[in-house]
N, C-alpha and C positions, 0 to 999 in steps of 0.2 A: 645413550644411557651408559653409565659407568658399569664396569664389571664388578661382580660380587665374589666374595671369598669367605671361607670358614677355615679356622685352624684348630686342629685337635692335638693337644699336647700331652704326652705321657712322660713320666719320669721326673727328673731332678729340677732344681731351681735354675740351673744353667740352661736346660732345655726351655724352661718358661721364659727366661730372658731372651733367648734366641727367637722364640716365637713372637715375643713382643716386638723385636726388631723387624721381623718379617711383616707383621701387621702394620707397624708404623710406616714402613717403606712402601707398602701397597697403598696405604691411605694417601701418602704424598704423591703417588702416581695416579691418583684419581679413582682408585678402587674403593668399594664400600664393603664393610662386613655385612653378610647376609643376616637378616633377622631370624630369630629362633623359629623353628617350625617351617622354614622355607628352604628351598634348595639354593645352591650357589653355583656360579660358573666354574669356580675352582675350589677344591677341598685339599687342604694340606694336612698330612698326618706326620707330626714330628715324633719319631719313634724312640723307644727305649728297649734295651736288651739286657739290662743289668741282672735280671733273673729270668729263668725260664717262663715264669708267669708273665713278666713284663713283655717278653717277646710274643707270647701268645696273645696278650691284650693288644699289642701293636698290630698283629695280623688281623685280629677281629675288627679293630677300628678301621683298617683299610678296606676290608671286605664289606663292612657295614656302610662306609661312605660310598662305595661303588654301587651297592644294592639299593640304597635309599635315594640316590641322586643320579638317576639315569640321564645320560646326556652331559653330565658334568665331567670336568677333567679332574683327575685325582693324582696328587703328588705324595710319594712316600720318601721322607727325608730323614737324615740324622744318623743315629748310631746303628740301627739295623742295616741299612745299606752300606755302612762303612765296613761291616764285618761279614755279613751274609747277603750281598746284593743279589745273588742268583735266586734266592728264595722269593724276593720281591719282584724281580723281573718276570718270574713265572706266573704271577697273578694277572689274569686277564682283567683289563680295565684300569690298570695303573699306567698313567701317561708320562710321569716323571719319576725317576729314581735318582736321588742325589744325596751324597754323603756329607759328613761333617766338614770335610776338607773345603767344601764350597758353600758353607752356610751363608756367607756374605753375598753370594751370587744368587741365592734362591729367589729374591724378588724379581731380578732380571730374567731368570729362567722361566718364572711363571708368566711373565708378560710377553714372552717370545715363544711360547709352546707352538709347535707345528700342528697342523690339522690332524684330528684323530683319523685313523687309529695309530698313527706313527708314535713310537715310544722314544722318549729322550732319556739317555743314561749319562750322568755326569758323576764319575766315580774315580777321581784322581787319588793316588795314595799319599800318605804322609811321608815327608822327608825329614832328615835330622834338622835342617834349618828352616822348617816351615814357620812362617811368621804368624804372629797373633792376628786374628781377624778382628779388627776394630768395628764393633757393631754399635753405632751411635743411636741412642734412644733418648727422647726428650720427655716422654710421658708414659704412664702406666694407667690407662683408663680403668676406673673402678677400684683402684688400689690406693691405700693411704701410705704405703711404704714403697720405695723404689728399690730395684735390684740393679747391681752393677757387676757384670762379669769382668774380673780383672786377671783371671788366670785360666788356662786350659791345659789339658793333657795330663797324663800320669805315666810314670815309668817305674812304679813300685813292683808290679807283677806279683801281687798276692795270688796264691795258687788257685783260688776260686773265682777270680775276677776277670771279666772280659773287657773292662773299661780301658786299659792301656791300648788294646787293639782297636777300640772304637774312637778314642780321643787323641791318640798320637803323643808326640813328645811334649815336654814342658814348654809353655809359651806364656808370656806375661804382657799385660797392657802397660805401656810406658807410664811412669809416675806422673808426668805432667798431663797426660791424657786422663788419668784417674782424677786428678785434682779438677781438671776442666769439667769432667762429667759431673762430679759431686757439686761443683759450683752451679752447674746448670740445673740440677735437681733442686738445690736450695732455692734458686730463683723461681722455679716452678711451684714452690710452696711445700715441697716435701720436707718432713721433719725427721725422717729416718730412712737410711739407705743400708741395705744388706749387701756386703761384699761377698761375692760368690766365686767359686772356681771348682774345677774338677779335683784339684789337689792344692787347695788354697795356701797351705803352708809352704809350698814350693814357689810362691810368688817371688819373682826377681832372679831366680837362678840362671835364667838365660839373658839377663840384662847386665850391662856394664856397671861400674862404680859400686860393686858389692851391694846392690840393692836387695832388700828383703822386706817381708811384711812389717817387721818392727820399724824399719826406717820409713816405710810408706806411711804408717800411722803417725810417726813423728812429723813428717812433712805435712800431713793433713791437719794436725793440730795447729801448726803455725798459720794456717789459712783462716782459722777462727770462723768456720762456716756455721750457720745457725741450724745444724742438724746433728743427729746422733748416728753413729755407725754400729752395725751389728755384724759380727763375723759368722760365716757359715762354718761347716765342719772343719776341724783342725786335728791333724794327727798328733799323737801323744808327744813325740819328741820335737815337734815343731811349735808346740805351745811353750815358748820360752819364758823363763822367770820374768824377763823384762815386760813381756806382753801381759802376764798376770798382774804385775805391779802397776802397769799403766791402766789396766782395766779397773783395778781396785781404787785408783786415785783420780781418774778422769771421768767426769759425768757424761761426756759426749761419747764414750765407748761403752756399749751395753755389756753388763756383767752376765753374759750368757755364752757358755761354751758347749759345743757338741763334739764329743771326743769318741771316735770309734774304738771299741774294745774287741769285738768279734768273738773272742773266747776267753773264759776265765781259767783256762788250763794251759800250763806252759808247753806240754807236749803238742797240743792242738795248735797253739800259736806258732810253734816252730814249723809244723806241717803247712800252716797257712802262709808262711814267709812274712810274718808280721814284724819281726825284728825287735821285739821288746818282751819283757817278762811281766807276769802278773804283779810282781813286787814293784816294778817301775810304774806300772799303771796305778796301783794303789797309792804310791807316794805322790804322784802328780795330782790325783783327785783330792787327796787330803791337803795338799799345798794350796790348791785353788780354793777349797772350802775355808781353810784357815784365813786366807787373804780376803775372801769375799763371802761371808757367811750367808748372805741372802742371794748370792749368785746362783743361777741355774746351771746344772751340769747334766746334759743329755748324753746318752751312751747308746751306740749301736752294738747289738749282740746277735750272734748267729746260732741257731739250734741245729744240731744234727750233721756237722761236718764229718766227712769220712774218718773213721777211727775214734770218734767221740763215744766212749763207753759211759756207763752210769756214773763211774767215779769222776770222769772229766766233766760231765754235766753238773754233778753235785759241787765240784770245785768252782764252777762258774756261778751257780746260785749262791754259794757261800761267800765268794768274793764280793758279789754285788749287794748281798744283804748287809754286809759290814761297812759298805762305803756310802758316803753322803751324796749319792747321785740323785737327781731330781726326777728323771723319767728315763724310760728305755724305749728304743726303737728295735723291735724284735723281728728278725728275718729267718724264716725256715731256710736251711741250706738248699740251694738250687743248682743242679748240675748245669754247667755251661760248656757246650762243645767248643773246643779250641783252647781250653784252660788245662793246666796240669791236673787239677782235681778230677777232671773227666775220667782219667785213667786210674785214680786212686782205688785201692782195695778197701775192704771193711766198711762198705757204705752202710749207712743207717737206714732202716726201713721207714717208709713214709708215716706210718701210724706212730712210731716212736718220735719222729721229728715233730709231728703235730702236738704230741703230748708234752714234749720238752718246750716247744714254743709257747704252749698254753701256760705252763708253769712260769716261764719267764715273763709273760705278759701279766699274769697275776701279781708277780713281784713288782713289775713296773707300775701297776695301778696303785699298789701300796706305797711305793716310793713317791709317786706323784702326789698322793693325798697327804703324805707326811710333809712333803715340801710345801704344799699349799698351806697347811696348818702352821708351819714354821714362819710363814710370812704374815699371818694375821696380826693386826695391830700396827703394822709398819706402814709407812707412807711411800708411795711409788710415783714415778713420772709415767703416766699412762698415755700412749698414743691411741686416740679415739678412732675406731675403725668404721663403725656404722651400726645400723639397727641389728638387733639380735634376731636371727631367723626364727627361733623358737618362741619368742615373746616380743612383739613389736613395741611394747611399752618400755623395753630395755635397749641399751646399746652395748656393744662389745669394744674391748680395747686390750692392749698388751702393755704390761709394765716393761721397764728397761731390762728386767731379768726374764722377760717373756711370760710372766705370770698372767694368765688369761682372766680378764675382768668382765663382769656385767654390772650395769648400773642404770639408774633411771634415765630415760631418753631425753636428750637435749641436742637437737640436730645442729645447733650452732657450734657444738664442740667438735664435730667431725673433722678429722685431719689435724687437730691440734693436740698438743701434749699438755695434760692437766695433772695437778697433784691429786692423789687419791689414796685414801686409807683402805687397806684390806680389812673388811669388817667380819665376814664369815664365809665359809665355804658354801657353794651353791652347785651341787653336782660336781661336774668336772671343771668348774670355774670358781672364781672368788667374787663375792658381792662387794662392790666398792662404794665408798662415800666420797663424793667429789668435794675437794677442799678449795681449790682455786680454778 
């Protein structure tokens, strides 16, 4: 009988991509994913430590896997063991602790685990010339859009962030391999691919021939592939005018940007080591909106960074109220051991952080509803995803600007891109009328 596995993934789209690689690799080796409600021979927890809560959830997932699957082997991999491996080594029942440096080796490590109770530790450190791990994936079962990790690593060292320590230096997938992967996804029938990375805007800085994200997109256009591309998060200064112009004029490039702000107060931005001002941020958002009026602009914002007083919080609210952003991702500030902010003074109490986060989320809901209303009456190219969980008579899909649609069910449309008019709002989605 073949061995069985389960993979529990926490955190970002890059982690999701890497888990998909592990699953596909195990399938090729003859393993099978365990059915829901059954135990597995091996359980893999792909961890996240971007916040204190994420780290806690990772430990919970590991302990739950051990508790609910007696006799199974448990692997803790990814960001947590990259930064704090000793905390996972100390958990009884963990058989493999392996970090991000060896993500491409995880399938092999899982298939060669020694007999219990021996514990395997694979924890090499990042080096300046660490190469990009090419993780080839052909399919994403159950997903209508594919993901492609083209960049890894971060060297920004924002004072609140543990990611540079967890992900190492900048590394990029060679452009010819990007094109090859995109062509493979197109041949598999995917009509949308999301380009992901830990610091996507730094794509190419480690490659020769002055390669960057803009040039990669230009190379991709020449291939004429029958799919559209969506960019994941881009930092303010890396969203170049040429990329905005290209997005405004090329239907294969989705008009959807996610731009981290983190704080709307210049003093706090400086303490965060973000490297830009609120004026720069406002100008970039307005430039994007002017070029792409129906484009979506998502923003990350943090509540309660050390030193954030009431005036700084009000500055943030005021900035965001006045800008044409489409939605907010709100994060309560989380202390991370090993970052400069761990030692900062003037920390904000938890109740105040929760209150400020709540106010930002209320603003985010208003922004999202305003954006949805602004799209009504317009026609969008909607990628049909599947049946709507809350009403099986409907299906869901996402427009090129990531506008979330629901519409009468027609299973023949799943996985296809169809023309759809945004008819009216329907809760947190938009009711669509299929045209083609």
